[in-house]
DRENTORKOL-3810 file (N, C-alpha, C; in nm, 4 decimals):
REM DRENTORKOL-3810
@n.u->35.1231; n.v->30.9665; n.w->4.1358; ca.u->35.1004; ca.v->30.8236; ca.w->4.1388; c.u->34.9517; c.v->30.7921; c.w->4.1162
@n.u->34.8636; n.v->30.8660; n.w->4.1830; ca.u->34.7191; ca.v->30.8437; ca.w->4.1693; c.u->34.6746; c.v->30.8703; c.w->4.0256
@n.u->34.7302; n.v->30.9746; n.w->3.9650; ca.u->34.6948; ca.v->31.0103; ca.w->3.8284; c.u->34.7375; c.v->30.8991; c.w->3.7315
@n.u->34.8554; n.v->30.8453; n.w->3.7545; ca.u->34.9076; ca.v->30.7383; ca.w->3.6697; c.u->34.8210; c.v->30.6123; c.w->3.6832
@n.u->34.7783; n.v->30.5805; n.w->3.8011; ca.u->34.6925; ca.v->30.4649; ca.w->3.8248; c.u->34.5579; c.v->30.4834; c.w->3.7550
@n.u->34.5035; n.v->30.6037; n.w->3.7599; ca.u->34.3759; ca.v->30.6320; ca.w->3.6944; c.u->34.3878; c.v->30.6159; c.w->3.5431
@n.u->34.4973; n.v->30.6618; n.w->3.4850; ca.u->34.5181; ca.v->30.6509; ca.w->3.3404; c.u->34.5288; c.v->30.5034; c.w->3.3003
@n.u->34.6028; n.v->30.4257; n.w->3.3771; ca.u->34.6171; ca.v->30.2826; ca.w->3.3478; c.u->34.4818; c.v->30.2131; c.w->3.3572
@n.u->34.4037; n.v->30.2476; n.w->3.4570; ca.u->34.2709; ca.v->30.1885; ca.w->3.4742; c.u->34.1802; c.v->30.2213; c.w->3.3555
@n.u->34.1821; n.v->30.3435; n.w->3.3103; ca.u->34.0998; ca.v->30.3856; ca.w->3.1963; c.u->34.1430; c.v->30.3127; c.w->3.0690
@n.u->34.2733; n.v->30.2984; n.w->3.0487; ca.u->34.3223; ca.v->30.2250; ca.w->2.9324; c.u->34.2787; c.v->30.0786; c.w->2.9375
@n.u->34.2830; n.v->30.0213; n.w->3.0569; ca.u->34.2394; ca.v->29.8832; ca.w->3.0747; c.u->34.0913; c.v->29.8683; c.w->3.0384
@n.u->34.0077; n.v->29.9572; n.w->3.0867; ca.u->33.8638; ca.v->29.9519; ca.w->3.0571; c.u->33.8366; c.v->29.9694; c.w->2.9078
@n.u->33.9100; n.v->30.0579; n.w->2.8440; ca.u->33.8872; ca.v->30.0796; ca.w->2.7007; c.u->33.9300; c.v->29.9577; c.w->2.6196
@n.u->34.0326; n.v->29.8864; n.w->2.6645; ca.u->34.0742; ca.v->29.7662; ca.w->2.5912; c.u->33.9700; c.v->29.6564; c.w->2.6044
@n.u->33.9050; n.v->29.6457; n.w->2.7188; ca.u->33.7986; ca.v->29.5470; ca.w->2.7373; c.u->33.6816; c.v->29.5797; c.w->2.6453
@n.u->33.6442; n.v->29.7061; n.w->2.6362; ca.u->33.5337; ca.v->29.7489; ca.w->2.5508; c.u->33.5643; c.v->29.7196; c.w->2.4050
@n.u->33.6860; n.v->29.7479; n.w->2.3620; ca.u->33.7256; ca.v->29.7221; ca.w->2.2240; c.u->33.7198; c.v->29.5730; c.w->2.1944
@n.u->33.7671; n.v->29.4902; n.w->2.2855; ca.u->33.7631; ca.v->29.3458; ca.w->2.2668; c.u->33.6187; c.v->29.2983; c.w->2.2525
@n.u->33.5294; n.v->29.3499; n.w->2.3337; ca.u->33.3890; ca.v->29.3143; ca.w->2.3262; c.u->33.3256; c.v->29.3529; c.w->2.1938
@n.u->33.3662; n.v->29.4657; n.w->2.1392; ca.u->33.3132; ca.v->29.5089; ca.w->2.0102; c.u->33.3608; c.v->29.4172; c.w->1.8988
@n.u->33.4854; n.v->29.3702; n.w->1.9073; ca.u->33.5371; ca.v->29.2786; ca.w->1.8058; c.u->33.4597; c.v->29.1475; c.w->1.8061
@n.u->33.4256; n.v->29.0991; n.w->1.9255; ca.u->33.3463; ca.v->28.9764; ca.w->1.9353; c.u->33.2098; c.v->28.9983; c.w->1.8712
@n.u->33.1469; n.v->29.1092; n.w->1.9010; ca.u->33.0150; ca.v->29.1396; ca.w->1.8441; c.u->33.0224; c.v->29.1514; c.w->1.6919
@n.u->33.1286; n.v->29.2121; n.w->1.6413; ca.u->33.1445; ca.v->29.2238; ca.w->1.4954; c.u->33.1619; c.v->29.0876; c.w->1.4317
@n.u->33.2447; n.v->29.0019; n.w->1.4936; ca.u->33.2666; ca.v->28.8680; ca.w->1.4381; c.u->33.1367; c.v->28.7880; c.w->1.4403
@n.u->33.0620; n.v->28.7972; n.w->1.5496; ca.u->32.9332; ca.v->28.7288; ca.w->1.5603; c.u->32.8404; c.v->28.7744; c.w->1.4471
@n.u->32.8260; n.v->28.9036; n.w->1.4314; ca.u->32.7379; ca.v->28.9582; ca.w->1.3275; c.u->32.7831; c.v->28.9165; c.w->1.1881
@n.u->32.9134; n.v->28.9213; n.w->1.1659; ca.u->32.9690; ca.v->28.8844; ca.w->1.0360; c.u->32.9380; c.v->28.7381; c.w->1.0030
@n.u->32.9613; n.v->28.6491; n.w->1.0987; ca.u->32.9372; ca.v->28.5070; ca.w->1.0759; c.u->32.7885; c.v->28.4768; c.w->1.0593
@n.u->32.7032; n.v->28.5473; n.w->1.1322; ca.u->32.5592; ca.v->28.5283; ca.w->1.1160; c.u->32.5153; c.v->28.5731; c.w->0.9760
@n.u->32.5702; n.v->28.6830; n.w->0.9273; ca.u->32.5365; ca.v->28.7283; ca.w->0.7911; c.u->32.5793; c.v->28.6260; c.w->0.6873
@n.u->32.6976; n.v->28.5683; n.w->0.7058; ca.u->32.7438; ca.v->28.4652; ca.w->0.6130; c.u->32.6503; c.v->28.3444; c.w->0.6194
@n.u->32.6155; n.v->28.3034; n.w->0.7405; ca.u->32.5252; ca.v->28.1891; ca.w->0.7573; c.u->32.3912; c.v->28.2143; c.w->0.6892
@n.u->32.3401; n.v->28.3344; n.w->0.7032; ca.u->32.2128; ca.v->28.3707; ca.w->0.6405; c.u->32.2250; c.v->28.3662; c.w->0.4879
@n.u->32.3347; n.v->28.4168; n.w->0.4364; ca.u->32.3564; ca.v->28.4136; ca.w->0.2910; c.u->32.3663; c.v->28.2703; c.w->0.2399
@n.u->32.4361; n.v->28.1856; n.w->0.3138; ca.u->32.4477; ca.v->28.0451; ca.w->0.2749; c.u->32.3123; c.v->27.9755; c.w->0.2795
@n.u->32.2306; n.v->28.0095; n.w->0.3777; ca.u->32.0952; ca.v->27.9547; ca.w->0.3863; c.u->32.0159; c.v->27.9939; c.w->0.2618
@n.u->32.0242; n.v->28.1206; n.w->0.2256; ca.u->31.9513; ca.v->28.1678; ca.w->0.1072; c.u->32.0015; c.v->28.1021; c.w->-0.0210
@n.u->32.1298; n.v->28.0614; n.w->-0.0211; ca.u->32.1871; ca.v->27.9913; ca.w->-0.1360; c.u->32.1602; c.v->27.8407; c.w->-0.1299
@n.u->32.0837; n.v->27.7988; n.w->-0.0298; ca.u->32.0455; ca.v->27.6591; ca.w->-0.0080; c.u->32.1630; c.v->27.5682; c.w->0.0277
@n.u->32.2679; n.v->27.6264; n.w->0.0854; ca.u->32.3812; ca.v->27.5490; ca.w->0.1371; c.u->32.3606; c.v->27.5373; c.w->0.2882
@n.u->32.2661; n.v->27.4528; n.w->0.3258; ca.u->32.2172; ca.v->27.4480; ca.w->0.4628; c.u->32.3217; c.v->27.3990; c.w->0.5637
@n.u->32.3989; n.v->27.2988; n.w->0.5256; ca.u->32.4969; ca.v->27.2444; ca.w->0.6195; c.u->32.6058; c.v->27.3475; c.w->0.6508
@n.u->32.6567; n.v->27.4150; n.w->0.5495; ca.u->32.7591; ca.v->27.5169; ca.w->0.5725; c.u->32.7004; c.v->27.6349; c.w->0.6476
@n.u->32.5758; n.v->27.6659; n.w->0.6197; ca.u->32.5067; ca.v->27.7715; ca.w->0.6933; c.u->32.5005; c.v->27.7374; c.w->0.8419
@n.u->32.4612; n.v->27.6149; n.w->0.8718; ca.u->32.4509; ca.v->27.5716; ca.w->1.0111; c.u->32.5859; c.v->27.5784; c.w->1.0812
@n.u->32.6913; n.v->27.5362; n.w->1.0131; ca.u->32.8247; ca.v->27.5432; ca.w->1.0726; c.u->32.8668; c.v->27.6872; c.w->1.0988
@n.u->32.8296; n.v->27.7774; n.w->1.0103; ca.u->32.8638; ca.v->27.9188; ca.w->1.0313; c.u->32.7861; c.v->27.9772; c.w->1.1492
@n.u->32.6619; n.v->27.9348; n.w->1.1659; ca.u->32.5884; ca.v->27.9779; ca.w->1.2855; c.u->32.6607; c.v->27.9289; c.w->1.4113
@n.u->32.7038; n.v->27.8035; n.w->1.4096; ca.u->32.7755; ca.v->27.7495; ca.w->1.5250; c.u->32.9040; c.v->27.8261; c.w->1.5527
@n.u->32.9763; n.v->27.8631; n.w->1.4480; ca.u->33.0990; ca.v->27.9416; ca.w->1.4655; c.u->33.0675; c.v->28.0800; c.w->1.5230
@n.u->32.9566; n.v->28.1373; n.w->1.4813; ca.u->32.9155; ca.v->28.2673; ca.w->1.5354; c.u->32.8863; c.v->28.2555; c.w->1.6849
@n.u->32.8138; n.v->28.1504; n.w->1.7236; ca.u->32.7808; ca.v->28.1307; ca.w->1.8641; c.u->32.9076; c.v->28.1070; c.w->1.9457
@n.u->32.9982; n.v->28.0291; n.w->1.8903; ca.u->33.1258; ca.v->28.0023; ca.w->1.9574; c.u->33.2046; c.v->28.1315; c.w->1.9775
@n.u->33.2089; n.v->28.2156; n.w->1.8750; ca.u->33.2817; ca.v->28.3424; ca.w->1.8826; c.u->33.2233; c.v->28.4352; c.w->1.9875
@n.u->33.0966; n.v->28.4157; n.w->2.0184; ca.u->33.0263; ca.v->28.5013; ca.w->2.1144; c.u->33.0100; c.v->28.4321; c.w->2.2499
@n.u->33.0979; n.v->28.3395; n.w->2.2810; ca.u->33.0889; ca.v->28.2696; ca.w->2.4096; c.u->32.9669; c.v->28.1804; c.w->2.4201
@n.u->32.9234; n.v->28.1263; n.w->2.3079; ca.u->32.8071; ca.v->28.0388; ca.w->2.2956; c.u->32.6757; c.v->28.1096; c.w->2.3259
@n.u->32.6781; n.v->28.2425; n.w->2.3289; ca.u->32.5550; ca.v->28.3211; ca.w->2.3454; c.u->32.5047; c.v->28.3593; c.w->2.2067
@n.u->32.3728; n.v->28.3678; n.w->2.1942; ca.u->32.3150; ca.v->28.4011; ca.w->2.0646; c.u->32.1777; c.v->28.4625; c.w->2.0818
@n.u->32.1374; n.v->28.5379; n.w->1.9834; ca.u->32.0013; ca.v->28.5899; ca.w->1.9812; c.u->31.9055; c.v->28.4748; c.w->1.9492
@n.u->31.7877; n.v->28.4743; n.w->2.0106; ca.u->31.6930; ca.v->28.3650; ca.w->1.9849; c.u->31.6608; c.v->28.3469; c.w->1.8365
@n.u->31.6486; n.v->28.4556; n.w->1.7616; ca.u->31.6187; ca.v->28.4449; ca.w->1.6193; c.u->31.7322; c.v->28.3754; c.w->1.5445
@n.u->31.8573; n.v->28.4025; n.w->1.5852; ca.u->31.9713; ca.v->28.3362; ca.w->1.5214; c.u->31.9728; c.v->28.1877; c.w->1.5565
@n.u->31.9377; n.v->28.1548; n.w->1.6793; ca.u->31.9282; ca.v->28.0127; ca.w->1.7188; c.u->31.8197; c.v->27.9426; c.w->1.6359
@n.u->31.7073; n.v->28.0100; n.w->1.6182; ca.u->31.5990; ca.v->27.9522; ca.w->1.5381; c.u->31.6447; c.v->27.9290; c.w->1.3940
@n.u->31.7121; n.v->28.0286; n.w->1.3376; ca.u->31.7621; ca.v->28.0146; ca.w->1.2009; c.u->31.8645; c.v->27.9021; c.w->1.1910
@n.u->31.9470; n.v->27.8870; n.w->1.2943; ca.u->32.0430; ca.v->27.7764; ca.w->1.2965; c.u->31.9679; c.v->27.6431; c.w->1.3001
@n.u->31.8618; n.v->27.6365; n.w->1.3799; ca.u->31.7818; ca.v->27.5140; ca.w->1.3866; c.u->31.7222; c.v->27.4809; c.w->1.2500
@n.u->31.6753; n.v->27.5820; n.w->1.1800; ca.u->31.6209; ca.v->27.5606; ca.w->1.0449; c.u->31.7288; c.v->27.5083; c.w->0.9509
@n.u->31.8470; n.v->27.5663; n.w->0.9591; ca.u->31.9584; ca.v->27.5202; ca.w->0.8745; c.u->31.9930; c.v->27.3749; c.w->0.9045
@n.u->32.0018; n.v->27.3422; n.w->1.0349; ca.u->32.0332; ca.v->27.2046; ca.w->1.0722; c.u->31.9224; c.v->27.1096; c.w->1.0258
@n.u->31.7973; n.v->27.1526; n.w->1.0349; ca.u->31.6859; ca.v->27.0674; ca.w->0.9917; c.u->31.6955; c.v->27.0377; c.w->0.8423
@n.u->31.7188; n.v->27.1400; n.w->0.7647; ca.u->31.7273; ca.v->27.1213; ca.w->0.6193; c.u->31.8543; c.v->27.0467; c.w->0.5793
@n.u->31.9557; n.v->27.0477; n.w->0.6668; ca.u->32.0783; ca.v->26.9711; ca.w->0.6420; c.u->32.0621; c.v->26.8260; c.w->0.6870
@n.u->31.9501; n.v->26.7962; n.w->0.7565; ca.u->31.9229; ca.v->26.6597; ca.w->0.7987; c.u->31.9954; c.v->26.6164; c.w->0.9247
@n.u->32.0160; n.v->26.7109; n.w->1.0186; ca.u->32.0854; ca.v->26.6795; ca.w->1.1444; c.u->31.9910; c.v->26.7105; c.w->1.2609
@n.u->31.9013; n.v->26.6160; n.w->1.2940; ca.u->31.7975; ca.v->26.6434; ca.w->1.3937; c.u->31.8498; c.v->26.6698; c.w->1.5349
@n.u->31.9598; n.v->26.6073; n.w->1.5740; ca.u->32.0130; ca.v->26.6319; ca.w->1.7091; c.u->32.0506; c.v->26.7784; c.w->1.7283
@n.u->32.1090; n.v->26.8380; n.w->1.6260; ca.u->32.1480; ca.v->26.9788; ca.w->1.6349; c.u->32.0265; c.v->27.0705; c.w->1.6319
@n.u->31.9223; n.v->27.0286; n.w->1.5617; ca.u->31.7968; ca.v->27.1053; ca.w->1.5621; c.u->31.7426; c.v->27.1118; c.w->1.7039
@n.u->31.7341; n.v->26.9955; n.w->1.7668; ca.u->31.6812; ca.v->26.9885; ca.w->1.9025; c.u->31.7668; c.v->27.0711; c.w->1.9987
@n.u->31.8989; n.v->27.0625; n.w->1.9844; ca.u->31.9883; ca.v->27.1388; ca.w->2.0711; c.u->31.9596; c.v->27.2885; c.w->2.0607
@n.u->31.9463; n.v->27.3391; n.w->1.9385; ca.u->31.9212; ca.v->27.4826; ca.w->1.9198; c.u->31.7858; c.v->27.5221; c.w->1.9793
@n.u->31.6853; n.v->27.4405; n.w->1.9607; ca.u->31.5527; ca.v->27.4724; ca.w->2.0140; c.u->31.5511; c.v->27.4689; c.w->2.1671
@n.u->31.6236; n.v->27.3768; n.w->2.2246; ca.u->31.6337; ca.v->27.3718; ca.w->2.3716; c.u->31.7052; c.v->27.4963; c.w->2.4229
@n.u->31.8078; n.v->27.5422; n.w->2.3520; ca.u->31.8785; ca.v->27.6633; ca.w->2.3916; c.u->31.7853; c.v->27.7842; c.w->2.3908
@n.u->31.6959; n.v->27.7896; n.w->2.2933; ca.u->31.5986; ca.v->27.8990; ca.w->2.2877; c.u->31.5051; c.v->27.8907; c.w->2.4085
@n.u->31.4595; n.v->27.7700; n.w->2.4390; ca.u->31.3658; ca.v->27.7513; ca.w->2.5493; c.u->31.4283; c.v->27.7883; c.w->2.6846
@n.u->31.5561; n.v->27.7602; n.w->2.6976; ca.u->31.6244; ca.v->27.7917; ca.w->2.8237; c.u->31.6504; c.v->27.9390; c.w->2.8318
END
């Protein structure tokens, strides 16, 4: 019984780790797309992709990605979203 419980516990932990890796992959993937869109001067779509990346990661983001999102929002002409991203960096 103890052995069976240990195996179930280990499987549970490995599933949590795998789920976390999928979130990190999706975040990275969406940030790369956002960066590519920024370089293509499609600032509004870039900004939306940054937002989707943050959403996929539980609204957590690297400060550099938040800054890049703020730049995208600025060039897209959405000042409220620029301010929001900069405040998130400051916090």
